[in-house]
N, CA, C and O atoms as a GROMACS GRO file, in nm:
protein
  488
    1UNK      N    1  10.850  11.552   7.283
    1UNK     CA    2  10.809  11.416   7.257
    1UNK      C    3  10.676  11.393   7.329
    1UNK      O    4  10.659  11.428   7.446
    2UNK      N    5  10.582  11.333   7.257
    2UNK     CA    6  10.448  11.310   7.311
    2UNK      C    7  10.395  11.175   7.263
    2UNK      O    8  10.454  11.110   7.176
    3UNK      N    9  10.283  11.136   7.321
    3UNK     CA   10  10.208  11.020   7.275
    3UNK      C   11  10.285  10.890   7.283
    3UNK      O   12  10.363  10.866   7.375
    4UNK      N   13  10.262  10.806   7.182
    4UNK     CA   14  10.320  10.672   7.179
    4UNK      C   15  10.472  10.675   7.184
    4UNK      O   16  10.534  10.588   7.246
    5UNK      N   17  10.532  10.774   7.119
    5UNK     CA   18  10.678  10.786   7.121
    5UNK      C   19  10.728  10.809   7.264
    5UNK      O   20  10.829  10.751   7.305
    6UNK      N   21  10.659  10.892   7.339
    6UNK     CA   22  10.696  10.919   7.478
    6UNK      C   23  10.677  10.794   7.564
    6UNK      O   24  10.764  10.761   7.645
    7UNK      N   25  10.565  10.726   7.548
    7UNK     CA   26  10.539  10.603   7.624
    7UNK      C   27  10.648  10.500   7.596
    7UNK      O   28  10.696  10.434   7.688
    8UNK      N   29  10.688  10.486   7.470
    8UNK     CA   30  10.796  10.393   7.434
    8UNK      C   31  10.929  10.435   7.498
    8UNK      O   32  11.007  10.349   7.540
    9UNK      N   33  10.955  10.564   7.504
    9UNK     CA   34  11.079  10.613   7.565
    9UNK      C   35  11.082  10.584   7.715
    9UNK      O   36  11.188  10.549   7.769
   10UNK      N   37  10.969  10.598   7.782
   10UNK     CA   38  10.963  10.566   7.925
   10UNK      C   39  10.986  10.416   7.946
   10UNK      O   40  11.059  10.378   8.038
   11UNK      N   41  10.926  10.333   7.864
   11UNK     CA   42  10.949  10.188   7.873
   11UNK      C   43  11.096  10.157   7.851
   11UNK      O   44  11.153  10.073   7.921
   12UNK      N   45  11.159  10.223   7.755
   12UNK     CA   46  11.301  10.202   7.729
   12UNK      C   47  11.386  10.243   7.849
   12UNK      O   48  11.486  10.178   7.881
   13UNK      N   49  11.348  10.353   7.917
   13UNK     CA   50  11.419  10.395   8.039
   13UNK      C   51  11.413  10.287   8.146
   13UNK      O   52  11.513  10.255   8.209
   14UNK      N   53  11.294  10.231   8.166
   14UNK     CA   54  11.279  10.125   8.266
   14UNK      C   55  11.368  10.007   8.229
   14UNK      O   56  11.440   9.955   8.314
   15UNK      N   57  11.363   9.966   8.105
   15UNK     CA   58  11.438   9.848   8.063
   15UNK      C   59  11.588   9.871   8.061
   15UNK      O   60  11.665   9.775   8.066
   16UNK      N   61  11.632   9.996   8.053
   16UNK     CA   62  11.775  10.026   8.054
   16UNK      C   63  11.832  10.042   8.194
   16UNK      O   64  11.954  10.042   8.212
   17UNK      N   65  11.745  10.055   8.293
   17UNK     CA   66  11.792  10.077   8.430
   17UNK      C   67  11.866   9.953   8.480
   17UNK      O   68  11.812   9.842   8.471
   18UNK      N   69  11.989   9.969   8.531
   18UNK     CA   70  12.067   9.851   8.572
   18UNK      C   71  12.014   9.779   8.695
   18UNK      O   72  12.057   9.667   8.723
   19UNK      N   73  11.923   9.840   8.770
   19UNK     CA   74  11.870   9.777   8.890
   19UNK      C   75  11.725   9.731   8.875
   19UNK      O   76  11.657   9.702   8.974
   20UNK      N   77  11.678   9.726   8.749
   20UNK     CA   78  11.542   9.681   8.720
   20UNK      C   79  11.551   9.571   8.615
   20UNK      O   80  11.622   9.586   8.515
   21UNK      N   81  11.479   9.462   8.638
   21UNK     CA   82  11.477   9.353   8.541
   21UNK      C   83  11.332   9.308   8.519
   21UNK      O   84  11.245   9.331   8.602
   22UNK      N   85  11.310   9.244   8.406
   22UNK     CA   86  11.176   9.192   8.377
   22UNK      C   87  11.141   9.088   8.482
   22UNK      O   88  11.224   9.007   8.522
   23UNK      N   89  11.018   9.091   8.525
   23UNK     CA   90  10.969   8.994   8.622
   23UNK      C   91  10.901   8.879   8.548
   23UNK      O   92  10.808   8.902   8.470
   24UNK      N   93  10.947   8.760   8.569
   24UNK     CA   94  10.890   8.645   8.502
   24UNK      C   95  10.945   8.627   8.362
   24UNK      O   96  11.033   8.702   8.318
   25UNK      N   97  10.893   8.528   8.293
   25UNK     CA   98  10.944   8.496   8.159
   25UNK      C   99  10.879   8.575   8.047
   25UNK      O  100  10.928   8.577   7.935
   26UNK      N  101  10.766   8.639   8.079
   26UNK     CA  102  10.700   8.724   7.977
   26UNK      C  103  10.610   8.824   8.049
   26UNK      O  104  10.570   8.804   8.164
   27UNK      N  105  10.580   8.932   7.978
   27UNK     CA  106  10.488   9.032   8.031
   27UNK      C  107  10.345   8.988   8.002
   27UNK      O  108  10.318   8.932   7.896
   28UNK      N  109  10.251   9.013   8.095
   28UNK     CA  110  10.110   8.985   8.065
   28UNK      C  111  10.056   9.090   7.968
   28UNK      O  112  10.124   9.188   7.936
   29UNK      N  113   9.936   9.069   7.923
   29UNK     CA  114   9.872   9.168   7.835
   29UNK      C  115   9.853   9.299   7.909
   29UNK      O  116   9.820   9.299   8.028
   30UNK      N  117   9.872   9.408   7.842
   30UNK     CA  118   9.838   9.542   7.889
   30UNK      C  119   9.928   9.600   7.999
   30UNK      O  120   9.899   9.707   8.051
   31UNK      N  121  10.035   9.532   8.034
   31UNK     CA  122  10.133   9.594   8.124
   31UNK      C  123  10.264   9.517   8.115
   31UNK      O  124  10.266   9.398   8.083
   32UNK      N  125  10.372   9.587   8.144
   32UNK     CA  126  10.503   9.524   8.154
   32UNK      C  127  10.539   9.521   8.301
   32UNK      O  128  10.535   9.624   8.369
   33UNK      N  129  10.575   9.403   8.350
   33UNK     CA  130  10.608   9.386   8.491
   33UNK      C  131  10.759   9.371   8.510
   33UNK      O  132  10.826   9.298   8.437
   34UNK      N  133  10.809   9.443   8.608
   34UNK     CA  134  10.952   9.442   8.640
   34UNK      C  135  10.967   9.432   8.791
   34UNK      O  136  10.872   9.449   8.866
   35UNK      N  137  11.090   9.403   8.834
   35UNK     CA  138  11.120   9.415   8.976
   35UNK      C  139  11.260   9.472   8.989
   35UNK      O  140  11.346   9.452   8.904
   36UNK      N  141  11.279   9.543   9.099
   36UNK     CA  142  11.408   9.606   9.125
   36UNK      C  143  11.502   9.503   9.187
   36UNK      O  144  11.459   9.394   9.225
   37UNK      N  145  11.628   9.538   9.197
   37UNK     CA  146  11.726   9.450   9.262
   37UNK      C  147  11.685   9.420   9.406
   37UNK      O  148  11.719   9.314   9.459
   38UNK      N  149  11.613   9.512   9.469
   38UNK     CA  150  11.566   9.492   9.606
   38UNK      C  151  11.434   9.414   9.611
   38UNK      O  152  11.380   9.390   9.719
   39UNK      N  153  11.382   9.374   9.494
   39UNK     CA  154  11.259   9.296   9.490
   39UNK      C  155  11.131   9.377   9.486
   39UNK      O  156  11.023   9.320   9.503
   40UNK      N  157  11.140   9.507   9.464
   40UNK     CA  158  11.020   9.592   9.458
   40UNK      C  159  10.961   9.588   9.318
   40UNK      O  160  11.034   9.599   9.220
   41UNK      N  161  10.830   9.574   9.307
   41UNK     CA  162  10.767   9.568   9.175
   41UNK      C  163  10.754   9.707   9.111
   41UNK      O  164  10.736   9.808   9.180
   42UNK      N  165  10.764   9.709   8.980
   42UNK     CA  166  10.744   9.829   8.897
   42UNK      C  167  10.670   9.781   8.773
   42UNK      O  168  10.695   9.671   8.723
   43UNK      N  169  10.579   9.862   8.723
   43UNK     CA  170  10.508   9.824   8.600
   43UNK      C  171  10.486   9.947   8.512
   43UNK      O  172  10.476  10.060   8.560
   44UNK      N  173  10.478   9.922   8.383
   44UNK     CA  174  10.442  10.025   8.286
   44UNK      C  175  10.326   9.971   8.202
   44UNK      O  176  10.297   9.852   8.203
   45UNK      N  177  10.262  10.060   8.130
   45UNK     CA  178  10.153  10.023   8.040
   45UNK      C  179  10.192  10.068   7.899
   45UNK      O  180  10.156  10.178   7.857
   46UNK      N  181  10.265   9.984   7.825
   46UNK     CA  182  10.322  10.025   7.697
   46UNK      C  183  10.222  10.050   7.586
   46UNK      O  184  10.257  10.110   7.484
   47UNK      N  185  10.099  10.005   7.602
   47UNK     CA  186   9.998  10.025   7.498
   47UNK      C  187   9.926  10.158   7.510
   47UNK      O  188   9.842  10.191   7.427
   48UNK      N  189   9.957  10.235   7.613
   48UNK     CA  190   9.894  10.367   7.628
   48UNK      C  191   9.934  10.455   7.510
   48UNK      O  192  10.044  10.444   7.457
   49UNK      N  193   9.843  10.540   7.472
   49UNK     CA  194   9.867  10.626   7.356
   49UNK      C  195   9.905  10.769   7.394
   49UNK      O  196   9.973  10.838   7.319
   50UNK      N  197   9.860  10.815   7.513
   50UNK     CA  198   9.881  10.955   7.548
   50UNK      C  199   9.959  10.977   7.677
   50UNK      O  200  10.023  11.081   7.692
   51UNK      N  201   9.955  10.881   7.770
   51UNK     CA  202  10.022  10.900   7.899
   51UNK      C  203  10.116  10.784   7.927
   51UNK      O  204  10.094  10.672   7.881
   52UNK      N  205  10.220  10.813   8.003
   52UNK     CA  206  10.316  10.710   8.043
   52UNK      C  207  10.293  10.678   8.190
   52UNK      O  208  10.337  10.752   8.278
   53UNK      N  209  10.224  10.567   8.216
   53UNK     CA  210  10.198  10.526   8.352
   53UNK      C  211  10.312  10.442   8.407
   53UNK      O  212  10.363  10.352   8.340
   54UNK      N  213  10.352  10.473   8.529
   54UNK     CA  214  10.449  10.393   8.601
   54UNK      C  215  10.383  10.356   8.734
   54UNK      O  216  10.348  10.444   8.812
   55UNK      N  217  10.366  10.227   8.758
   55UNK     CA  218  10.301  10.176   8.877
   55UNK      C  219  10.406  10.130   8.976
   55UNK      O  220  10.503  10.063   8.939
   56UNK      N  221  10.388  10.164   9.103
   56UNK     CA  222  10.477  10.121   9.210
   56UNK      C  223  10.393  10.093   9.335
   56UNK      O  224  10.279  10.138   9.345
   57UNK      N  225  10.450  10.019   9.427
   57UNK     CA  226  10.387  10.005   9.558
   57UNK      C  227  10.402  10.138   9.630
   57UNK      O  228  10.506  10.203   9.621
   58UNK      N  229  10.298  10.179   9.700
   58UNK     CA  230  10.303  10.307   9.771
   58UNK      C  231  10.414  10.309   9.875
   58UNK      O  232  10.472  10.414   9.901
   59UNK      N  233  10.443  10.195   9.935
   59UNK     CA  234  10.547  10.192  10.039
   59UNK      C  235  10.689  10.182   9.984
   59UNK      O  236  10.784  10.171  10.061
   60UNK      N  237  10.704  10.185   9.851
   60UNK     CA  238  10.837  10.175   9.791
   60UNK      C  239  10.895  10.310   9.751
   60UNK      O  240  11.009  10.317   9.703
   61UNK      N  241  10.818  10.418   9.769
   61UNK     CA  242  10.866  10.552   9.734
   61UNK      C  243  10.834  10.649   9.846
   61UNK      O  244  10.741  10.631   9.924
   62UNK      N  245  10.915  10.754   9.850
   62UNK     CA  246  10.886  10.866   9.939
   62UNK      C  247  10.806  10.966   9.855
   62UNK      O  248  10.862  11.045   9.780
   63UNK      N  249  10.676  10.959   9.870
   63UNK     CA  250  10.587  11.032   9.781
   63UNK      C  251  10.612  11.182   9.783
   63UNK      O  252  10.595  11.248   9.681
   64UNK      N  253  10.652  11.238   9.895
   64UNK     CA  254  10.677  11.382   9.902
   64UNK      C  255  10.789  11.424   9.808
   64UNK      O  256  10.793  11.539   9.764
   65UNK      N  257  10.880  11.332   9.775
   65UNK     CA  258  10.989  11.365   9.681
   65UNK      C  259  10.941  11.368   9.537
   65UNK      O  260  11.010  11.418   9.449
   66UNK      N  261  10.823  11.314   9.513
   66UNK     CA  262  10.767  11.306   9.378
   66UNK      C  263  10.636  11.384   9.367
   66UNK      O  264  10.556  11.360   9.277
   67UNK      N  265  10.616  11.477   9.458
   67UNK     CA  266  10.488  11.548   9.468
   67UNK      C  267  10.451  11.625   9.342
   67UNK      O  268  10.332  11.646   9.317
   68UNK      N  269  10.547  11.669   9.263
   68UNK     CA  270  10.514  11.748   9.144
   68UNK      C  271  10.473  11.661   9.025
   68UNK      O  272  10.432  11.713   8.921
   69UNK      N  273  10.483  11.530   9.041
   69UNK     CA  274  10.446  11.438   8.933
   69UNK      C  275  10.301  11.393   8.955
   69UNK      O  276  10.264  11.350   9.064
   70UNK      N  277  10.222  11.404   8.850
   70UNK     CA  278  10.082  11.363   8.862
   70UNK      C  279  10.076  11.217   8.905
   70UNK      O  280  10.144  11.132   8.849
   71UNK      N  281   9.992  11.190   9.004
   71UNK     CA  282   9.982  11.054   9.055
   71UNK      C  283   9.843  11.027   9.110
   71UNK      O  284   9.766  11.119   9.138
   72UNK      N  285   9.814  10.899   9.125
   72UNK     CA  286   9.689  10.859   9.189
   72UNK      C  287   9.719  10.743   9.282
   72UNK      O  288   9.791  10.649   9.246
   73UNK      N  289   9.664  10.750   9.402
   73UNK     CA  290   9.683  10.648   9.505
   73UNK      C  291   9.567  10.548   9.497
   73UNK      O  292   9.452  10.588   9.482
   74UNK      N  293   9.598  10.420   9.508
   74UNK     CA  294   9.497  10.315   9.506
   74UNK      C  295   9.512  10.232   9.634
   74UNK      O  296   9.612  10.163   9.652
   75UNK      N  297   9.412  10.240   9.721
   75UNK     CA  298   9.410  10.165   9.846
   75UNK      C  299   9.376  10.019   9.815
   75UNK      O  300   9.277   9.991   9.748
   76UNK      N  301   9.458   9.926   9.864
   76UNK     CA  302   9.436   9.786   9.832
   76UNK      C  303   9.302   9.733   9.882
   76UNK      O  304   9.252   9.633   9.831
   77UNK      N  305   9.244   9.798   9.981
   77UNK     CA  306   9.115   9.753  10.034
   77UNK      C  307   8.998   9.787   9.943
   77UNK      O  308   8.889   9.734   9.960
   78UNK      N  309   9.020   9.876   9.846
   78UNK     CA  310   8.911   9.918   9.758
   78UNK      C  311   8.944   9.895   9.610
   78UNK      O  312   8.890   9.965   9.524
   79UNK      N  313   9.031   9.799   9.579
   79UNK     CA  314   9.063   9.770   9.439
   79UNK      C  315   8.939   9.734   9.359
   79UNK      O  316   8.933   9.760   9.239
   80UNK      N  317   8.839   9.674   9.424
   80UNK     CA  318   8.717   9.637   9.353
   80UNK      C  319   8.640   9.761   9.306
   80UNK      O  320   8.561   9.753   9.212
   81UNK      N  321   8.662   9.874   9.372
   81UNK     CA  322   8.597   9.999   9.335
   81UNK      C  323   8.687  10.082   9.242
   81UNK      O  324   8.642  10.132   9.140
   82UNK      N  325   8.816  10.096   9.280
   82UNK     CA  326   8.908  10.181   9.203
   82UNK      C  327   8.957  10.114   9.076
   82UNK      O  328   8.994  10.182   8.981
   83UNK      N  329   8.958   9.983   9.074
   83UNK     CA  330   8.991   9.903   8.957
   83UNK      C  331   9.122   9.942   8.887
   83UNK      O  332   9.122   9.982   8.771
   84UNK      N  333   9.234   9.930   8.959
   84UNK     CA  334   9.362   9.949   8.890
   84UNK      C  335   9.381   9.837   8.787
   84UNK      O  336   9.308   9.738   8.790
   85UNK      N  337   9.475   9.850   8.700
   85UNK     CA  338   9.502   9.750   8.597
   85UNK      C  339   9.517   9.612   8.662
   85UNK      O  340   9.613   9.588   8.735
   86UNK      N  341   9.423   9.522   8.636
   86UNK     CA  342   9.424   9.391   8.702
   86UNK      C  343   9.543   9.306   8.660
   86UNK      O  344   9.578   9.211   8.730
   87UNK      N  345   9.605   9.337   8.547
   87UNK     CA  346   9.722   9.262   8.502
   87UNK      C  347   9.842   9.280   8.596
   87UNK      O  348   9.934   9.199   8.596
   88UNK      N  349   9.840   9.387   8.676
   88UNK     CA  350   9.947   9.410   8.772
   88UNK      C  351   9.958   9.297   8.872
   88UNK      O  352  10.067   9.268   8.921
   89UNK      N  353   9.847   9.233   8.902
   89UNK     CA  354   9.844   9.138   9.012
   89UNK      C  355   9.907   9.004   8.977
   89UNK      O  356   9.912   8.914   9.061
   90UNK      N  357   9.954   8.990   8.855
   90UNK     CA  358  10.035   8.873   8.822
   90UNK      C  359  10.169   8.882   8.895
   90UNK      O  360  10.233   8.781   8.921
   91UNK      N  361  10.210   9.004   8.929
   91UNK     CA  362  10.332   9.027   9.008
   91UNK      C  363  10.295   9.018   9.155
   91UNK      O  364  10.220   9.103   9.204
   92UNK      N  365  10.345   8.917   9.228
   92UNK     CA  366  10.307   8.900   9.369
   92UNK      C  367  10.328   9.024   9.455
   92UNK      O  368  10.252   9.047   9.549
   93UNK      N  369  10.428   9.104   9.425
   93UNK     CA  370  10.456   9.223   9.505
   93UNK      C  371  10.348   9.330   9.499
   93UNK      O  372  10.344   9.418   9.584
   94UNK      N  373  10.260   9.322   9.399
   94UNK     CA  374  10.151   9.419   9.388
   94UNK      C  375  10.023   9.374   9.459
   94UNK      O  376   9.936   9.456   9.488
   95UNK      N  377  10.012   9.246   9.488
   95UNK     CA  378   9.890   9.195   9.552
   95UNK      C  379   9.882   9.245   9.695
   95UNK      O  380   9.981   9.245   9.767
   96UNK      N  381   9.765   9.286   9.734
   96UNK     CA  382   9.739   9.330   9.872
   96UNK      C  383   9.830   9.443   9.918
   96UNK      O  384   9.862   9.451  10.036
   97UNK      N  385   9.870   9.529   9.827
   97UNK     CA  386   9.952   9.646   9.861
   97UNK      C  387   9.888   9.771   9.804
   97UNK      O  388   9.828   9.767   9.697
   98UNK      N  389   9.899   9.882   9.875
   98UNK     CA  390   9.854  10.010   9.821
   98UNK      C  391   9.945  10.046   9.704
   98UNK      O  392  10.066  10.024   9.709
   99UNK      N  393   9.886  10.100   9.598
   99UNK     CA  394   9.961  10.131   9.476
   99UNK      C  395   9.956  10.280   9.446
   99UNK      O  396   9.863  10.351   9.486
  100UNK      N  397  10.057  10.326   9.374
  100UNK     CA  398  10.056  10.460   9.318
  100UNK      C  399  10.082  10.448   9.169
  100UNK      O  400  10.174  10.379   9.126
  101UNK      N  401   9.999  10.516   9.091
  101UNK     CA  402  10.019  10.526   8.947
  101UNK      C  403  10.072  10.666   8.919
  101UNK      O  404  10.000  10.764   8.936
  102UNK      N  405  10.196  10.674   8.877
  102UNK     CA  406  10.254  10.802   8.837
  102UNK      C  407  10.232  10.820   8.688
  102UNK      O  408  10.250  10.726   8.610
  103UNK      N  409  10.195  10.940   8.647
  103UNK     CA  410  10.180  10.973   8.506
  103UNK      C  411  10.285  11.079   8.471
  103UNK      O  412  10.261  11.199   8.481
  104UNK      N  413  10.399  11.030   8.431
  104UNK     CA  414  10.510  11.118   8.398
  104UNK      C  415  10.476  11.201   8.274
  104UNK      O  416  10.422  11.149   8.176
  105UNK      N  417  10.508  11.329   8.280
  105UNK     CA  418  10.487  11.419   8.167
  105UNK      C  419  10.615  11.452   8.093
  105UNK      O  420  10.613  11.519   7.990
  106UNK      N  421  10.728  11.403   8.146
  106UNK     CA  422  10.858  11.426   8.081
  106UNK      C  423  10.948  11.309   8.116
  106UNK      O  424  10.922  11.235   8.211
  107UNK      N  425  11.054  11.293   8.040
  107UNK     CA  426  11.149  11.187   8.071
  107UNK      C  427  11.215  11.212   8.207
  107UNK      O  428  11.246  11.117   8.279
  108UNK      N  429  11.236  11.339   8.242
  108UNK     CA  430  11.294  11.370   8.372
  108UNK      C  431  11.204  11.320   8.485
  108UNK      O  432  11.253  11.267   8.584
  109UNK      N  433  11.074  11.337   8.472
  109UNK     CA  434  10.983  11.287   8.575
  109UNK      C  435  10.990  11.134   8.584
  109UNK      O  436  10.987  11.079   8.694
  110UNK      N  437  10.999  11.067   8.472
  110UNK     CA  438  11.012  10.922   8.472
  110UNK      C  439  11.142  10.881   8.542
  110UNK      O  440  11.143  10.786   8.621
  111UNK      N  441  11.250  10.951   8.513
  111UNK     CA  442  11.378  10.922   8.579
  111UNK      C  443  11.365  10.941   8.730
  111UNK      O  444  11.418  10.860   8.807
  112UNK      N  445  11.296  11.044   8.773
  112UNK     CA  446  11.278  11.068   8.916
  112UNK      C  447  11.204  10.952   8.983
  112UNK      O  448  11.244  10.907   9.090
  113UNK      N  449  11.098  10.903   8.921
  113UNK     CA  450  11.023  10.791   8.978
  113UNK      C  451  11.111  10.666   8.984
  113UNK      O  452  11.117  10.598   9.086
  114UNK      N  453  11.178  10.637   8.874
  114UNK     CA  454  11.262  10.517   8.870
  114UNK      C  455  11.377  10.525   8.969
  114UNK      O  456  11.410  10.425   9.033
  115UNK      N  457  11.438  10.641   8.982
  115UNK     CA  458  11.546  10.657   9.079
  115UNK      C  459  11.496  10.640   9.221
  115UNK      O  460  11.567  10.585   9.305
  116UNK      N  461  11.375  10.685   9.247
  116UNK     CA  462  11.319  10.673   9.381
  116UNK      C  463  11.291  10.527   9.416
  116UNK      O  464  11.318  10.483   9.528
  117UNK      N  465  11.237  10.452   9.322
  117UNK     CA  466  11.201  10.314   9.353
  117UNK      C  467  11.318  10.217   9.337
  117UNK      O  468  11.325  10.116   9.408
  118UNK      N  469  11.411  10.245   9.245
  118UNK     CA  470  11.518  10.148   9.216
  118UNK      C  471  11.658  10.199   9.245
  118UNK      O  472  11.754  10.124   9.234
  119UNK      N  473  11.670  10.325   9.280
  119UNK     CA  474  11.803  10.380   9.304
  119UNK      C  475  11.864  10.440   9.179
  119UNK      O  476  11.805  10.434   9.071
  120UNK      N  477  11.981  10.497   9.195
  120UNK     CA  478  12.052  10.558   9.082
  120UNK      C  479  12.102  10.450   8.988
  120UNK      O  480  12.097  10.331   9.019
  121UNK      N  481  12.149  10.492   8.878
  121UNK     CA  482  12.204  10.398   8.783
  121UNK      C  483  12.161  10.426   8.641
  121UNK      O  484  12.192  10.350   8.550
  122UNK      N  485  12.089  10.534   8.622
  122UNK     CA  486  12.048  10.569   8.486
  122UNK      C  487  12.160  10.636   8.412
  122UNK      O  488  12.145  10.673   8.296
   0.00000   0.00000   0.00000
């Protein structure tokens, strides 16, 4: 599975997780915002065509457990330079926090990220 079909499958995984719910009454443009039962923010970018991005706060995951998954770290002090998806900041938990964008290449990698940030339950 690749492309848009894969991105849709990752979004479906997030929405099916019993410890993750939509944040707010609607998603902003260009990202879907969620929060875990513990209040940690999670976001996806469902309009992507080739990659499945999963955004989390850097302090919400043990990054060494996800080291094999392609990721990029965004320091909150340099958002003006690194320019992560600005739609994320509608979720208060993403403001003024270091972020990690995981680019899952398989559903198993997406499950690993979601389990790390939200716990088991898939």
